[in-house]
Steps between C-alpha positions, in 0.01 A plus 500: 500500500638256249405432141576219261741531210205467265318791664817711490533439125132589452563833670813563295319417175234755588784756504635380164787287633476159335850349522784463749713723275237775504480473878879532537502801265222675694673435833823653367319805357272549800682404819286432805554731796498263795567771756129551548472138615798505734472836675345510844144625506394770743309381805205722414395503139253770403195359323414643161126517436 
């Protein structure tokens, strides 16, 4: 899935981030944990209903 820069800024503005400086500040204060994206997933994932 890919989004445009304009759509990304729309989503950020919905969260109250309006400038590049605000974005940088938020990223420093709330680091993203990328481990969940890089760890191997189990072969069988239990469905949650």
